[in-house]
PyMOL Python script that loads the backbone (N, CA, C, O; Angstrom):
from pymol import cmd

cmd.read_pdbstr("""\
ATOM      1  N   MET A   1     103.207  73.387  84.604  1.00  0.00           N
ATOM      2  CA  MET A   1     102.548  74.478  85.296  1.00  0.00           C
ATOM      3  C   MET A   1     103.858  75.659  85.435  1.00  0.00           C
ATOM      4  O   MET A   1     105.072  75.580  85.242  1.00  0.00           O
ATOM      5  N   SER A   2     102.926  76.787  85.875  1.00  0.00           N
ATOM      6  CA  SER A   2     103.338  78.040  85.395  1.00  0.00           C
ATOM      7  C   SER A   2     104.157  78.501  86.675  1.00  0.00           C
ATOM      8  O   SER A   2     103.940  77.931  87.744  1.00  0.00           O
ATOM      9  N   THR A   3     105.111  79.540  86.587  1.00  0.00           N
ATOM     10  CA  THR A   3     105.170  80.537  87.445  1.00  0.00           C
ATOM     11  C   THR A   3     104.532  81.898  88.048  1.00  0.00           C
ATOM     12  O   THR A   3     104.348  82.841  87.279  1.00  0.00           O
ATOM     13  N   SER A   4     104.382  81.946  88.657  1.00  0.00           N
ATOM     14  CA  SER A   4     103.661  83.083  89.798  1.00  0.00           C
ATOM     15  C   SER A   4     104.515  83.836  90.033  1.00  0.00           C
ATOM     16  O   SER A   4     105.731  83.658  89.959  1.00  0.00           O
ATOM     17  N   VAL A   5     103.688  85.137  90.468  1.00  0.00           N
ATOM     18  CA  VAL A   5     104.866  86.696  90.277  1.00  0.00           C
ATOM     19  C   VAL A   5     104.076  86.374  91.866  1.00  0.00           C
ATOM     20  O   VAL A   5     103.083  85.749  92.237  1.00  0.00           O
ATOM     21  N   PRO A   6     105.278  87.291  92.588  1.00  0.00           N
ATOM     22  CA  PRO A   6     104.045  86.923  94.177  1.00  0.00           C
ATOM     23  C   PRO A   6     103.259  88.709  93.737  1.00  0.00           C
ATOM     24  O   PRO A   6     103.797  89.463  92.926  1.00  0.00           O
ATOM     25  N   GLN A   7     102.540  88.896  94.149  1.00  0.00           N
ATOM     26  CA  GLN A   7     101.785  90.223  94.279  1.00  0.00           C
ATOM     27  C   GLN A   7     101.925  90.886  95.290  1.00  0.00           C
ATOM     28  O   GLN A   7     100.882  91.350  95.750  1.00  0.00           O
ATOM     29  N   GLY A   8     103.312  91.214  96.077  1.00  0.00           N
ATOM     30  CA  GLY A   8     102.926  91.927  97.364  1.00  0.00           C
ATOM     31  C   GLY A   8     101.574  91.854  98.128  1.00  0.00           C
ATOM     32  O   GLY A   8     100.613  91.103  97.962  1.00  0.00           O
ATOM     33  N   HIS A   9     101.817  92.994  99.133  1.00  0.00           N
ATOM     34  CA  HIS A   9     100.873  93.523  99.606  1.00  0.00           C
ATOM     35  C   HIS A   9      99.219  93.359  98.478  1.00  0.00           C
ATOM     36  O   HIS A   9      99.195  93.214  97.256  1.00  0.00           O
ATOM     37  N   ASN A  10      97.858  93.464  99.566  1.00  0.00           N
ATOM     38  CA  ASN A  10      96.338  94.675  99.015  1.00  0.00           C
ATOM     39  C   ASN A  10      96.255  95.305  99.937  1.00  0.00           C
ATOM     40  O   ASN A  10      95.655  94.994 100.967  1.00  0.00           O
ATOM     41  N   TRP A  11      96.867  96.339  99.713  1.00  0.00           N
ATOM     42  CA  TRP A  11      96.572  97.660 100.727  1.00  0.00           C
ATOM     43  C   TRP A  11      95.055  97.644 100.567  1.00  0.00           C
ATOM     44  O   TRP A  11      94.327  98.137 101.428  1.00  0.00           O
ATOM     45  N   THR A  12      94.778  97.307  99.914  1.00  0.00           N
ATOM     46  CA  THR A  12      93.241  98.629  99.337  1.00  0.00           C
ATOM     47  C   THR A  12      91.856  98.169 100.482  1.00  0.00           C
ATOM     48  O   THR A  12      92.445  97.615 101.410  1.00  0.00           O
ATOM     49  N   ARG A  13      90.868  98.163 100.691  1.00  0.00           N
ATOM     50  CA  ARG A  13      90.106  97.583 101.748  1.00  0.00           C
ATOM     51  C   ARG A  13      88.950  96.785 101.139  1.00  0.00           C
ATOM     52  O   ARG A  13      88.752  96.579  99.941  1.00  0.00           O
ATOM     53  N   PRO A  14      88.132  96.322 102.313  1.00  0.00           N
ATOM     54  CA  PRO A  14      87.052  95.827 101.690  1.00  0.00           C
ATOM     55  C   PRO A  14      85.848  96.645 101.934  1.00  0.00           C
ATOM     56  O   PRO A  14      85.773  97.394 102.908  1.00  0.00           O
ATOM     57  N   VAL A  15      84.882  96.510 101.044  1.00  0.00           N
ATOM     58  CA  VAL A  15      84.301  97.783 101.365  1.00  0.00           C
ATOM     59  C   VAL A  15      83.713  96.533 102.001  1.00  0.00           C
ATOM     60  O   VAL A  15      83.525  95.337 101.778  1.00  0.00           O
ATOM     61  N   LYS A  16      83.396  98.144 103.566  1.00  0.00           N
ATOM     62  CA  LYS A  16      82.193  97.757 104.684  1.00  0.00           C
ATOM     63  C   LYS A  16      81.135  97.505 104.255  1.00  0.00           C
ATOM     64  O   LYS A  16      80.777  98.174 103.286  1.00  0.00           O
ATOM     65  N   LYS A  17      80.396  96.669 104.679  1.00  0.00           N
ATOM     66  CA  LYS A  17      78.911  96.378 104.679  1.00  0.00           C
ATOM     67  C   LYS A  17      78.425  97.331 106.331  1.00  0.00           C
ATOM     68  O   LYS A  17      79.017  97.765 107.320  1.00  0.00           O
ATOM     69  N   ASP A  18      76.604  97.255 105.657  1.00  0.00           N
ATOM     70  CA  ASP A  18      75.896  98.457 106.411  1.00  0.00           C
ATOM     71  C   ASP A  18      76.349  97.664 108.196  1.00  0.00           C
ATOM     72  O   ASP A  18      76.687  98.248 109.226  1.00  0.00           O
ATOM     73  N   ASP A  19      76.193  96.404 107.969  1.00  0.00           N
ATOM     74  CA  ASP A  19      75.870  95.477 109.592  1.00  0.00           C
ATOM     75  C   ASP A  19      77.420  94.914 109.732  1.00  0.00           C
ATOM     76  O   ASP A  19      77.742  94.047 110.544  1.00  0.00           O
ATOM     77  N   ASP A  20      77.944  95.285 109.192  1.00  0.00           N
ATOM     78  CA  ASP A  20      79.617  95.254 110.224  1.00  0.00           C
ATOM     79  C   ASP A  20      79.915  96.379 110.759  1.00  0.00           C
ATOM     80  O   ASP A  20      79.819  97.536 110.350  1.00  0.00           O
ATOM     81  N   GLU A  21      80.399  95.791 112.000  1.00  0.00           N
ATOM     82  CA  GLU A  21      81.037  96.708 113.036  1.00  0.00           C
ATOM     83  C   GLU A  21      82.061  97.328 112.501  1.00  0.00           C
ATOM     84  O   GLU A  21      82.744  96.676 111.712  1.00  0.00           O
ATOM     85  N   GLU A  22      82.359  98.450 112.729  1.00  0.00           N
ATOM     86  CA  GLU A  22      84.078  98.902 112.071  1.00  0.00           C
ATOM     87  C   GLU A  22      84.726  98.365 113.006  1.00  0.00           C
ATOM     88  O   GLU A  22      84.508  98.136 114.196  1.00  0.00           O
ATOM     89  N   ASP A  23      85.906  98.122 112.000  1.00  0.00           N
ATOM     90  CA  ASP A  23      87.475  97.277 112.920  1.00  0.00           C
ATOM     91  C   ASP A  23      87.605  98.627 113.671  1.00  0.00           C
ATOM     92  O   ASP A  23      87.411  99.810 113.388  1.00  0.00           O
ATOM     93  N   PRO A  24      88.121  97.752 115.026  1.00  0.00           N
ATOM     94  CA  PRO A  24      88.387  98.553 115.808  1.00  0.00           C
ATOM     95  C   PRO A  24      90.101  99.325 115.993  1.00  0.00           C
ATOM     96  O   PRO A  24      90.319  99.969 117.019  1.00  0.00           O
ATOM     97  N   LEU A  25      90.881  99.223 115.244  1.00  0.00           N
ATOM     98  CA  LEU A  25      91.688  99.507 114.396  1.00  0.00           C
ATOM     99  C   LEU A  25      91.946 100.618 113.927  1.00  0.00           C
ATOM    100  O   LEU A  25      92.869 101.415 114.097  1.00  0.00           O
ATOM    101  N   ASP A  26      90.889 100.603 113.208  1.00  0.00           N
ATOM    102  CA  ASP A  26      90.196 101.704 112.467  1.00  0.00           C
ATOM    103  C   ASP A  26      89.672 103.494 113.319  1.00  0.00           C
ATOM    104  O   ASP A  26      89.943 104.675 113.100  1.00  0.00           O
ATOM    105  N   GLN A  27      88.616 102.540 114.560  1.00  0.00           N
ATOM    106  CA  GLN A  27      88.436 103.249 115.415  1.00  0.00           C
ATOM    107  C   GLN A  27      89.183 104.140 116.274  1.00  0.00           C
ATOM    108  O   GLN A  27      88.917 105.266 116.694  1.00  0.00           O
ATOM    109  N   LEU A  28      90.546 103.101 116.501  1.00  0.00           N
ATOM    110  CA  LEU A  28      90.984 104.179 117.573  1.00  0.00           C
ATOM    111  C   LEU A  28      91.987 104.987 117.000  1.00  0.00           C
ATOM    112  O   LEU A  28      92.358 105.881 117.761  1.00  0.00           O
ATOM    113  N   ILE A  29      92.779 104.948 115.438  1.00  0.00           N
ATOM    114  CA  ILE A  29      93.213 105.435 114.711  1.00  0.00           C
ATOM    115  C   ILE A  29      92.235 106.912 113.990  1.00  0.00           C
ATOM    116  O   ILE A  29      92.640 108.050 113.753  1.00  0.00           O
ATOM    117  N   THR A  30      91.112 106.419 113.832  1.00  0.00           N
ATOM    118  CA  THR A  30      89.935 107.633 113.442  1.00  0.00           C
ATOM    119  C   THR A  30      89.921 109.108 115.131  1.00  0.00           C
ATOM    120  O   THR A  30      90.065 110.328 115.040  1.00  0.00           O
ATOM    121  N   ARG A  31      89.746 108.451 116.118  1.00  0.00           N
ATOM    122  CA  ARG A  31      89.592 108.810 117.883  1.00  0.00           C
ATOM    123  C   ARG A  31      90.839 109.846 118.132  1.00  0.00           C
ATOM    124  O   ARG A  31      90.810 110.980 118.610  1.00  0.00           O
ATOM    125  N   SER A  32      92.294 108.826 117.491  1.00  0.00           N
ATOM    126  CA  SER A  32      93.056 109.917 117.514  1.00  0.00           C
ATOM    127  C   SER A  32      93.370 111.342 116.939  1.00  0.00           C
ATOM    128  O   SER A  32      94.042 112.284 117.359  1.00  0.00           O
ATOM    129  N   GLY A  33      92.447 111.082 115.551  1.00  0.00           N
ATOM    130  CA  GLY A  33      93.101 112.320 115.073  1.00  0.00           C
ATOM    131  C   GLY A  33      93.808 112.344 113.994  1.00  0.00           C
ATOM    132  O   GLY A  33      93.996 113.275 113.212  1.00  0.00           O
ATOM    133  N   CYS A  34      94.378 110.768 113.975  1.00  0.00           N
ATOM    134  CA  CYS A  34      95.912 111.200 112.423  1.00  0.00           C
ATOM    135  C   CYS A  34      95.084 110.095 111.391  1.00  0.00           C
ATOM    136  O   CYS A  34      95.807 109.255 110.856  1.00  0.00           O
ATOM    137  N   ALA A  35      94.040 110.061 111.170  1.00  0.00           N
ATOM    138  CA  ALA A  35      93.504 109.555 110.401  1.00  0.00           C
ATOM    139  C   ALA A  35      94.346 109.859 109.089  1.00  0.00           C
ATOM    140  O   ALA A  35      95.104 109.084 108.505  1.00  0.00           O
ATOM    141  N   ALA A  36      93.988 111.364 108.718  1.00  0.00           N
ATOM    142  CA  ALA A  36      95.275 111.914 107.687  1.00  0.00           C
ATOM    143  C   ALA A  36      95.971 111.364 107.174  1.00  0.00           C
ATOM    144  O   ALA A  36      96.186 111.303 105.963  1.00  0.00           O
ATOM    145  N   SER A  37      96.277 111.042 107.713  1.00  0.00           N
ATOM    146  CA  SER A  37      98.276 110.913 107.201  1.00  0.00           C
ATOM    147  C   SER A  37      98.202 109.259 108.032  1.00  0.00           C
ATOM    148  O   SER A  37      99.219 108.572 107.939  1.00  0.00           O
ATOM    149  N   HIS A  38      97.216 108.792 108.671  1.00  0.00           N
ATOM    150  CA  HIS A  38      97.285 107.217 108.258  1.00  0.00           C
ATOM    151  C   HIS A  38      96.787 107.073 107.024  1.00  0.00           C
ATOM    152  O   HIS A  38      97.012 105.873 106.871  1.00  0.00           O
ATOM    153  N   PHE A  39      96.117 107.531 105.730  1.00  0.00           N
ATOM    154  CA  PHE A  39      95.231 107.200 105.335  1.00  0.00           C
ATOM    155  C   PHE A  39      96.356 107.655 103.907  1.00  0.00           C
ATOM    156  O   PHE A  39      96.438 106.941 102.907  1.00  0.00           O
ATOM    157  N   ALA A  40      96.983 108.690 104.046  1.00  0.00           N
ATOM    158  CA  ALA A  40      98.674 108.833 103.397  1.00  0.00           C
ATOM    159  C   ALA A  40      99.290 107.920 103.260  1.00  0.00           C
ATOM    160  O   ALA A  40      99.883 107.770 102.192  1.00  0.00           O
ATOM    161  N   VAL A  41      99.368 107.168 104.060  1.00  0.00           N
ATOM    162  CA  VAL A  41     100.458 106.375 104.425  1.00  0.00           C
ATOM    163  C   VAL A  41      99.807 104.624 103.275  1.00  0.00           C
ATOM    164  O   VAL A  41     100.427 103.942 102.459  1.00  0.00           O
ATOM    165  N   GLN A  42      98.270 104.516 103.833  1.00  0.00           N
ATOM    166  CA  GLN A  42      98.440 103.598 103.217  1.00  0.00           C
ATOM    167  C   GLN A  42      98.095 103.681 101.428  1.00  0.00           C
ATOM    168  O   GLN A  42      98.231 102.809 100.570  1.00  0.00           O
ATOM    169  N   GLU A  43      97.493 105.435 101.294  1.00  0.00           N
ATOM    170  CA  GLU A  43      97.489 105.870  99.391  1.00  0.00           C
ATOM    171  C   GLU A  43      99.086 105.114  98.714  1.00  0.00           C
ATOM    172  O   GLU A  43      99.291 104.435  97.709  1.00  0.00           O
ATOM    173  N   CYS A  44     100.072 105.660  99.894  1.00  0.00           N
ATOM    174  CA  CYS A  44     101.357 105.700  99.610  1.00  0.00           C
ATOM    175  C   CYS A  44     102.039 103.751  98.788  1.00  0.00           C
ATOM    176  O   CYS A  44     102.544 103.374  97.731  1.00  0.00           O
ATOM    177  N   MET A  45     101.710 103.270  99.781  1.00  0.00           N
ATOM    178  CA  MET A  45     101.642 101.945  99.861  1.00  0.00           C
ATOM    179  C   MET A  45     101.052 101.074  98.544  1.00  0.00           C
ATOM    180  O   MET A  45     101.673 100.386  97.734  1.00  0.00           O
ATOM    181  N   ALA A  46     100.061 101.277  98.612  1.00  0.00           N
ATOM    182  CA  ALA A  46      98.362 101.666  97.702  1.00  0.00           C
ATOM    183  C   ALA A  46      99.666 101.734  95.616  1.00  0.00           C
ATOM    184  O   ALA A  46     100.076 100.876  94.834  1.00  0.00           O
ATOM    185  N   GLN A  47      99.728 102.920  95.686  1.00  0.00           N
ATOM    186  CA  GLN A  47     101.133 103.148  94.882  1.00  0.00           C
ATOM    187  C   GLN A  47     102.276 102.749  95.048  1.00  0.00           C
ATOM    188  O   GLN A  47     102.904 102.696  93.990  1.00  0.00           O
ATOM    189  N   TYR A  48     102.834 102.437  95.938  1.00  0.00           N
ATOM    190  CA  TYR A  48     104.590 102.043  95.864  1.00  0.00           C
ATOM    191  C   TYR A  48     105.041 100.532  96.249  1.00  0.00           C
ATOM    192  O   TYR A  48     106.159 100.022  96.181  1.00  0.00           O
ATOM    193  N   GLN A  49     103.884 100.020  96.646  1.00  0.00           N
ATOM    194  CA  GLN A  49     103.620  98.571  97.373  1.00  0.00           C
ATOM    195  C   GLN A  49     105.285  98.281  98.138  1.00  0.00           C
ATOM    196  O   GLN A  49     106.020  97.325  97.888  1.00  0.00           O
ATOM    197  N   ASP A  50     105.584  99.507  99.181  1.00  0.00           N
ATOM    198  CA  ASP A  50     107.214  99.571  98.833  1.00  0.00           C
ATOM    199  C   ASP A  50     106.974 100.428 100.005  1.00  0.00           C
ATOM    200  O   ASP A  50     106.157 101.340  99.871  1.00  0.00           O
ATOM    201  N   TRP A  51     107.743 100.219 101.466  1.00  0.00           N
ATOM    202  CA  TRP A  51     107.732 100.880 102.001  1.00  0.00           C
ATOM    203  C   TRP A  51     108.713 101.558 102.447  1.00  0.00           C
ATOM    204  O   TRP A  51     108.662 101.628 103.675  1.00  0.00           O
ATOM    205  N   ARG A  52     109.786 102.211 101.896  1.00  0.00           N
ATOM    206  CA  ARG A  52     110.679 102.397 102.290  1.00  0.00           C
ATOM    207  C   ARG A  52     110.574 103.533 101.057  1.00  0.00           C
ATOM    208  O   ARG A  52     111.453 104.386 101.177  1.00  0.00           O
ATOM    209  N   GLN A  53     109.553 103.769  99.710  1.00  0.00           N
ATOM    210  CA  GLN A  53     109.361 104.726  99.593  1.00  0.00           C
ATOM    211  C   GLN A  53     108.241 105.734  99.725  1.00  0.00           C
ATOM    212  O   GLN A  53     107.978 106.684  98.988  1.00  0.00           O
ATOM    213  N   CYS A  54     107.431 105.172 101.212  1.00  0.00           N
ATOM    214  CA  CYS A  54     106.780 106.107 101.626  1.00  0.00           C
ATOM    215  C   CYS A  54     107.357 106.531 102.930  1.00  0.00           C
ATOM    216  O   CYS A  54     106.536 106.679 103.835  1.00  0.00           O
ATOM    217  N   GLN A  55     108.744 106.779 103.237  1.00  0.00           N
ATOM    218  CA  GLN A  55     108.663 107.030 104.796  1.00  0.00           C
ATOM    219  C   GLN A  55     108.986 108.222 105.608  1.00  0.00           C
ATOM    220  O   GLN A  55     109.596 108.371 106.667  1.00  0.00           O
ATOM    221  N   PRO A  56     108.195 109.289 104.521  1.00  0.00           N
ATOM    222  CA  PRO A  56     108.090 110.260 104.643  1.00  0.00           C
ATOM    223  C   PRO A  56     106.478 110.623 105.022  1.00  0.00           C
ATOM    224  O   PRO A  56     106.078 111.654 105.564  1.00  0.00           O
ATOM    225  N   GLN A  57     105.788 109.623 104.634  1.00  0.00           N
ATOM    226  CA  GLN A  57     104.223 109.249 105.400  1.00  0.00           C
ATOM    227  C   GLN A  57     104.232 108.499 106.146  1.00  0.00           C
ATOM    228  O   GLN A  57     103.145 107.997 106.433  1.00  0.00           O
ATOM    229  N   VAL A  58     105.011 108.202 106.594  1.00  0.00           N
ATOM    230  CA  VAL A  58     105.587 106.886 107.985  1.00  0.00           C
ATOM    231  C   VAL A  58     105.575 107.952 108.644  1.00  0.00           C
ATOM    232  O   VAL A  58     104.645 108.477 109.255  1.00  0.00           O
ATOM    233  N   GLN A  59     106.598 108.260 108.516  1.00  0.00           N
ATOM    234  CA  GLN A  59     107.418 109.427 110.627  1.00  0.00           C
ATOM    235  C   GLN A  59     106.030 110.882 110.232  1.00  0.00           C
ATOM    236  O   GLN A  59     105.708 111.620 111.163  1.00  0.00           O
ATOM    237  N   ALA A  60     105.529 111.033 109.143  1.00  0.00           N
ATOM    238  CA  ALA A  60     104.102 111.639 109.589  1.00  0.00           C
ATOM    239  C   ALA A  60     103.072 111.176 110.747  1.00  0.00           C
ATOM    240  O   ALA A  60     102.582 111.752 111.719  1.00  0.00           O
ATOM    241  N   PHE A  61     102.960 109.781 110.166  1.00  0.00           N
ATOM    242  CA  PHE A  61     101.696 109.304 111.144  1.00  0.00           C
ATOM    243  C   PHE A  61     102.589 108.836 112.493  1.00  0.00           C
ATOM    244  O   PHE A  61     102.204 109.313 113.561  1.00  0.00           O
ATOM    245  N   ARG A  62     103.722 107.962 112.523  1.00  0.00           N
ATOM    246  CA  ARG A  62     104.428 107.793 113.612  1.00  0.00           C
ATOM    247  C   ARG A  62     104.700 108.795 114.732  1.00  0.00           C
ATOM    248  O   ARG A  62     104.664 108.534 115.935  1.00  0.00           O
ATOM    249  N   ASP A  63     105.040 110.247 114.047  1.00  0.00           N
ATOM    250  CA  ASP A  63     104.727 111.547 115.251  1.00  0.00           C
ATOM    251  C   ASP A  63     103.651 112.056 115.082  1.00  0.00           C
ATOM    252  O   ASP A  63     103.729 113.155 115.633  1.00  0.00           O
ATOM    253  N   CYS A  64     101.934 111.846 114.329  1.00  0.00           N
ATOM    254  CA  CYS A  64     100.633 112.613 114.971  1.00  0.00           C
ATOM    255  C   CYS A  64     100.806 111.547 115.835  1.00  0.00           C
ATOM    256  O   CYS A  64     100.975 111.955 116.985  1.00  0.00           O
ATOM    257  N   MET A  65     100.841 109.911 115.700  1.00  0.00           N
ATOM    258  CA  MET A  65     101.025 108.683 116.634  1.00  0.00           C
ATOM    259  C   MET A  65     101.148 109.411 118.401  1.00  0.00           C
ATOM    260  O   MET A  65     100.401 109.698 119.337  1.00  0.00           O
ATOM    261  N   SER A  66     102.790 109.448 117.998  1.00  0.00           N
ATOM    262  CA  SER A  66     103.133 110.247 119.672  1.00  0.00           C
ATOM    263  C   SER A  66     102.742 111.120 120.168  1.00  0.00           C
ATOM    264  O   SER A  66     102.425 111.366 121.332  1.00  0.00           O
ATOM    265  N   ALA A  67     102.745 111.616 119.343  1.00  0.00           N
ATOM    266  CA  ALA A  67     101.829 113.907 120.125  1.00  0.00           C
ATOM    267  C   ALA A  67     100.244 113.347 120.585  1.00  0.00           C
ATOM    268  O   ALA A  67      99.750 114.045 121.470  1.00  0.00           O
ATOM    269  N   GLN A  68      99.437 112.267 120.144  1.00  0.00           N
ATOM    270  CA  GLN A  68      98.679 111.868 119.964  1.00  0.00           C
ATOM    271  C   GLN A  68      97.952 111.072 121.674  1.00  0.00           C
ATOM    272  O   GLN A  68      96.879 111.213 122.260  1.00  0.00           O
ATOM    273  N   GLN A  69      99.396 110.127 121.996  1.00  0.00           N
ATOM    274  CA  GLN A  69     100.016 109.763 123.452  1.00  0.00           C
ATOM    275  C   GLN A  69      99.875 110.000 124.084  1.00  0.00           C
ATOM    276  O   GLN A  69      99.146 109.735 125.039  1.00  0.00           O
ATOM    277  N   ALA A  70     101.205 111.265 123.551  1.00  0.00           N
ATOM    278  CA  ALA A  70     101.551 111.987 125.565  1.00  0.00           C
ATOM    279  C   ALA A  70     100.219 112.737 125.662  1.00  0.00           C
ATOM    280  O   ALA A  70      99.804 113.070 126.773  1.00  0.00           O
ATOM    281  N   ARG A  71      99.600 112.989 124.660  1.00  0.00           N
ATOM    282  CA  ARG A  71      98.378 114.235 124.997  1.00  0.00           C
ATOM    283  C   ARG A  71      97.675 112.976 125.373  1.00  0.00           C
ATOM    284  O   ARG A  71      97.373 113.258 126.533  1.00  0.00           O
ATOM    285  N   ARG A  72      97.376 112.203 125.242  1.00  0.00           N
ATOM    286  CA  ARG A  72      97.006 110.650 126.237  1.00  0.00           C
ATOM    287  C   ARG A  72      97.632 111.261 128.030  1.00  0.00           C
ATOM    288  O   ARG A  72      96.976 111.919 128.837  1.00  0.00           O
ATOM    289  N   ARG A  73      98.537 110.939 128.125  1.00  0.00           N
ATOM    290  CA  ARG A  73      98.760 110.350 129.309  1.00  0.00           C
ATOM    291  C   ARG A  73      98.722 111.791 130.065  1.00  0.00           C
ATOM    292  O   ARG A  73      98.385 111.790 131.249  1.00  0.00           O
ATOM    293  N   GLU A  74      99.038 112.966 129.459  1.00  0.00           N
ATOM    294  CA  GLU A  74      98.913 113.962 130.356  1.00  0.00           C
ATOM    295  C   GLU A  74      96.922 114.109 130.878  1.00  0.00           C
ATOM    296  O   GLU A  74      96.537 114.485 131.986  1.00  0.00           O
ATOM    297  N   GLU A  75      96.082 113.722 129.799  1.00  0.00           N
ATOM    298  CA  GLU A  75      95.041 113.716 131.090  1.00  0.00           C
ATOM    299  C   GLU A  75      94.360 112.618 131.725  1.00  0.00           C
ATOM    300  O   GLU A  75      93.304 112.726 132.349  1.00  0.00           O
ATOM    301  N   LEU A  76      95.082 111.436 131.518  1.00  0.00           N
ATOM    302  CA  LEU A  76      95.198 111.043 132.423  1.00  0.00           C
ATOM    303  C   LEU A  76      95.826 110.734 133.808  1.00  0.00           C
ATOM    304  O   LEU A  76      95.474 110.012 134.741  1.00  0.00           O
ATOM    305  N   GLN A  77      96.964 111.610 133.577  1.00  0.00           N
ATOM    306  CA  GLN A  77      97.849 112.148 134.520  1.00  0.00           C
ATOM    307  C   GLN A  77      96.528 113.521 135.587  1.00  0.00           C
ATOM    308  O   GLN A  77      95.715 113.525 136.511  1.00  0.00           O
ATOM    309  N   ARG A  78      96.883 114.032 135.021  1.00  0.00           N
ATOM    310  CA  ARG A  78      95.454 114.689 134.812  1.00  0.00           C
ATOM    311  C   ARG A  78      94.045 114.243 136.141  1.00  0.00           C
ATOM    312  O   ARG A  78      93.661 114.236 137.311  1.00  0.00           O
ATOM    313  N   ARG A  79      93.852 113.993 134.990  1.00  0.00           N
ATOM    314  CA  ARG A  79      92.322 112.524 136.083  1.00  0.00           C
ATOM    315  C   ARG A  79      92.718 112.102 137.112  1.00  0.00           C
ATOM    316  O   ARG A  79      92.046 112.261 138.131  1.00  0.00           O
ATOM    317  N   LYS A  80      94.128 111.334 137.136  1.00  0.00           N
ATOM    318  CA  LYS A  80      94.778 110.940 138.395  1.00  0.00           C
ATOM    319  C   LYS A  80      94.802 111.335 139.335  1.00  0.00           C
ATOM    320  O   LYS A  80      94.290 110.882 140.358  1.00  0.00           O
ATOM    321  N   GLU A  81      95.723 112.763 139.114  1.00  0.00           N
ATOM    322  CA  GLU A  81      96.109 113.622 140.323  1.00  0.00           C
ATOM    323  C   GLU A  81      94.178 114.381 140.911  1.00  0.00           C
ATOM    324  O   GLU A  81      93.798 114.418 142.082  1.00  0.00           O
ATOM    325  N   GLN A  82      93.396 114.836 139.747  1.00  0.00           N
ATOM    326  CA  GLN A  82      92.339 114.746 140.354  1.00  0.00           C
ATOM    327  C   GLN A  82      91.295 114.070 141.472  1.00  0.00           C
ATOM    328  O   GLN A  82      90.726 114.398 142.514  1.00  0.00           O
ATOM    329  N   THR A  83      91.390 113.109 140.734  1.00  0.00           N
ATOM    330  CA  THR A  83      90.800 111.859 141.912  1.00  0.00           C
ATOM    331  C   THR A  83      91.618 111.312 143.081  1.00  0.00           C
ATOM    332  O   THR A  83      91.157 110.499 143.882  1.00  0.00           O
ATOM    333  N   SER A  84      92.807 111.783 143.132  1.00  0.00           N
ATOM    334  CA  SER A  84      93.287 111.860 144.230  1.00  0.00           C
ATOM    335  C   SER A  84      93.335 112.640 145.372  1.00  0.00           C
ATOM    336  O   SER A  84      93.402 112.222 146.529  1.00  0.00           O
ATOM    337  N   ALA A  85      93.276 114.426 144.794  1.00  0.00           N
ATOM    338  CA  ALA A  85      92.922 114.952 145.398  1.00  0.00           C
ATOM    339  C   ALA A  85      91.639 115.332 145.929  1.00  0.00           C
ATOM    340  O   ALA A  85      91.613 115.853 147.044  1.00  0.00           O
ATOM    341  N   GLN A  86      90.959 115.214 145.521  1.00  0.00           N
ATOM    342  CA  GLN A  86      89.290 114.072 146.056  1.00  0.00           C
ATOM    343  C   GLN A  86      88.920 113.383 147.203  1.00  0.00           C
ATOM    344  O   GLN A  86      87.901 113.532 147.879  1.00  0.00           O
ATOM    345  N   HIS A  87      90.025 112.468 147.387  1.00  0.00           N
ATOM    346  CA  HIS A  87      90.038 111.261 148.314  1.00  0.00           C
ATOM    347  C   HIS A  87      90.682 111.930 149.087  1.00  0.00           C
ATOM    348  O   HIS A  87      91.045 111.453 150.162  1.00  0.00           O
TER     349      HIS A  87
END
""", "prot")
cmd.dss("prot")
cmd.show_as("cartoon", "prot")
cmd.util.cbc("prot")
cmd.orient("prot")
């Protein structure tokens, strides 16, 4: 019996077939405008396989998503106020 060394996370993405739907998470990230920073996190994790080494990329992605969520909340609030004003 041989001892195996844990391989860690597999951070590569499977090749997408034409007939497969895009992952909902990927759709969300793409629509958020944060795809580049998400890709940077993925690339860093693929290289280092240690999230501690990737904290600048993780923080940039977190900041981007937080800003996007704030914009989304503001937009929803504006729509709610417009709908209320019309009734």
